[in-house]
N, C-alpha and C positions, 0 to 999 in steps of 0.2 A: 441590239438591248444587251444591260447592265443588270446584275443582279447584286443587290445590296446588303452586305453582311450582318445580321442583326447585333448590336451591344449586350453582353447581359446585363441586368440592371445591377447596382451594386448593393441595393436591397435583397435583388435575390441572391446573391453574394455573400451576404452575411446571412443570411437564415443559414443558408449552408452550413457556412462555418462554425455557428452555435451546434447544429445536428452533426457536425462532423468530430466537433470538440464532447460532445455526450451523448452519442449514438441514439438519440430518443429525442422524439418532436413534443411530447410533452414535456422534456426538461429543456427542450430549446425554448420551446412557448412560453415557458414561466422564463428563463433568464431576459427573453428579447421582451416580457409582456404584451405579448399576444398571446390567441388561439391556436389550438391546433389546425386549424384548417387554415391557416391562415400560412402557417408549416408549410401544409403540405400544397396549395396553391402554390406559393414562391417555388419550391422545389420543381412544381411541373414545370411553369415557366419557365425553370434555368434549364430543363431537361431540352425541352425543347427551342430555347436559344442553342443551346451549345450542341445537340443533334445528339444526342446519348444520354445512357442512365448515369447519372454522378454519384448515385446511393440503390444498395442492394441488401434486402432483408437477410440477415445474418441471427443466429440465436443469439436472444438476448439484446437485440437493437440494431442498429443500422450501419452498413460501414461503407466506407469509399471507395468507388471503384477507381482504374487511373486515372479517366477524365476527373471525376469527381476532383481527384488527389491534385491533379492540373487547376482546377478553378479554388480547389481551397488553398492556394497559394496565391491565386491572384486576390483571392478574398484576404488573405494575411495584411496584404499592402494596402488594401482601400481600408481596412482597418488602421494602420497603421497612422496611414496620411490622414483618417477623420479624429484620431488620438493628436495628433500634430496640428491640428487644428484649434480644437477647444483647450489644449494646454494651456494654463494658466503659465506667467513668465513669475519666474520665482516659486514655484507651486510644489519643486520637488521633482520624485524622476514619474511623476502621474501613473505608478502603478494602483491598481487596483482591481476589482473582482473576489471572485470566491475559485479556489482552489481546495479540491477534492482529493485529500489521501487513504487509503485504505492499508491499513497496515494489521501483522500480527498483535494480541493485548498484551504483551509486553513492551516492543517496542511503541504504542502506541502510547502508552504511557509516558517513556522515560526517554524517548526520543522523538516522536512525531508532537509529542504535545512540549516540550521545551523548545522547539524548532518551530511551533507555529507560533510561540511565544514570540519568540525572537525575531518573526516576519513581523507581528504589531506595533513589533519598535520601532522598526526600521521602514516598515510600507504600513503605514495606518488604515489603507484603504484597502488591504489586501484581508480578507477571511480567510483561514483554512477551515476544512471540514474535514474529523477525522472519523473512518466507517474501523471501527476494530474487529477483524475476524483473522480466524484460524485457516487458510485454505493455499490448492495451489491457484499460478498465476491464472487470472481470466484469458480465456482466446478471446473474446469479446469486450473489452474495457468501457461496457455503455455506462456512462455516468460517470466516470474515474478520470480521474488526470493523472494520479501516481499510483502504483501496486509496490508493496515492500512484502515481498516472499522470504519463503525457508527456502532453500537449495537455488541451484541453478535451472532458471524455468525454460523452458522448451514457450516460445510465443510466435505469433502472428504477426505481422503488418508494427510490430513493436520492437524498443530498443531495452535491452536487460542491461543493467549496469553490477557488480556487486560491489557493494558499499563495506562489507565486514564480516568477518566471523566471529561466534559467539560460543559458550561452551555451556553445557548441560553437564551438570554435577547431583552425587548422593548427599542428601542434608536430612539430617534428622532435628527434633527438636531436645533439650536438655531433658525437659521431662522425660522424653519416652526411651531415649539413652540409658536414662537410670534404671528405670522400668524395667527394658527391652535389654538392656544391654549394648554395648558398642561392639558389631562385625569388623573381626580382626583382616577379615580374607572374602573374597569374591565369594568361596564356597557355605561359609556362614550367612549369607545374605538370603538363603533359602531359609531362614527360620525368621524373617522379618516379609511383612507386607508391601507392596507399592502406591505409593499415590503419582498417576499423571492423566493422561489421554486417556477418554474411551477410548478401548482400540476400532471397536466397532462402524463409530463417527472419524476417528481419523483420514484426515484425506492429504495429509501430506508425506512422502517416503520418506524424504530425511528422519523427521520425528519417529515412522515405524520403525525408522531402522536403529532408533537410538532406544528404542525401549527393547530390543535383541541384548543390549547390554544387561538388561536387569529380566534374561529369560526362564531364571528359577525364581524370581517372586510372586509368590500369589499376589492377585490386585485390592486394594484396600477402596477408599475412598477418588473415584476416578473425576474427571469433568473433562469438557470441550477449552474451559477456561483458565488459562494457566494463572489467575490469579487465587481458585480456586483452589488449585497444587501447592500454593504458595500459603496459606489459610488453613489447611488442610494438615499438610507436612507441621505446622507452627502449632498445630490444636493437636498433635501425637496421635495423629489417624496413623501414621508409617513414616517409611523413610519415600521422601518426592526425589523424583528427575527434575529436576528444575535449572532456569539459567541464572547461572554465577552470580552475574549481573541483578537479577531480582533478589536473589536468598542472602548472598550477602550483606544487605542493606536490614537485616533483623539480626540482632545478637541474639537470638535465643535459639537460630541456628547453627547448628554445625556441620561444616565438612564430612564426611564418611568417606573413608578409602581416596582420598584423593592421590591422582596419579592413576591408581587403578580400573575405575569404573569412571569413566568421563566420554563427552561426545563433540566434539568439535561441526558446528554447522555453521551456515553462512548468510549472513540477508544480501538479497537482490534488489533492486527499484526495476521499477519494469514503466514503460512510458510508452504513448505513441509518438512519434516524430514530431508531428504539427503539435499536442500538448507540450513536447518541452521546445517548442518554437513562440509558446505564449511567453514573454515577459515575467508575469508573477510566478509562472511554474517553475519556471528555472530560477525565480529566485528560492522558492521553496525549495526546492530539489538541492538547493547551494547550502541554504539554513540545514537542511535533513543532514549534510552530509561534513558539517562543520560543527553538529551535534553530535555527531558517529564517532568522527576522530578526536572530540574530547572525551569521549566514555569509552575511548577505542581499550586502553588496561582493564576497564570493570569489566566490558562485555567477555573479553577474553578468560576472566576468572583469576585475574593476576590483583 
């Protein structure tokens, strides 16, 4: 008597692909135009067919098991074959879909947004969603394709790629310096107040280390958003510790103690390997790197 091995359903594999990319059943259901119950049923069917778990519950979403990783590779081949069938001759590269990027406020505005515009010109069927947030790299990137964080991240089941260094410097408005005077030495900073992040809410170690450069300064206006830092500094609330690539755009801001007080930090890109294998995600990563390259001098404060 011989036994037949069940073959996994292509539909079940494509459902796994959607869940593996988003980390969430609800998001995968929305992407595929089905309900949460259908997603759960398809995953259960696939696990019965393969004889093991393909997903495990993790903080913030679902993670692929080793078996799930193998099944996802097969699902990617199914997806590529389907796309090949429906591609129109002469219809371009066929890239389409939504790519979600998480990045700090400044990077989102001055790097990710122009990169998104570049993608739209090159691949009109690709949409870019930008989530602006300043935090450490997520250990579980549910719902995210790409993260850009400050400082080299310690990540699990993901790839981290250095993008660029950028410089923070002290800036003040011309009106502030007329009223309060220009500090000529680091010691004189004691007489001035600082515009920067809210210390108790700062989640990024490197940005916290940068604050130590100005430990003698009392706090003035603080915020979780770097655009608030820039505008508060322009409004003469104090001396701001600002990214040079943002502050140098404003003629009413003056660099204070250049070369004496500054910090060099780094932007890193983080993504799951399965996300990077998606052509539309790879295209967005390439556009981000291209935009970073064009802004490298500004990022460095040159």
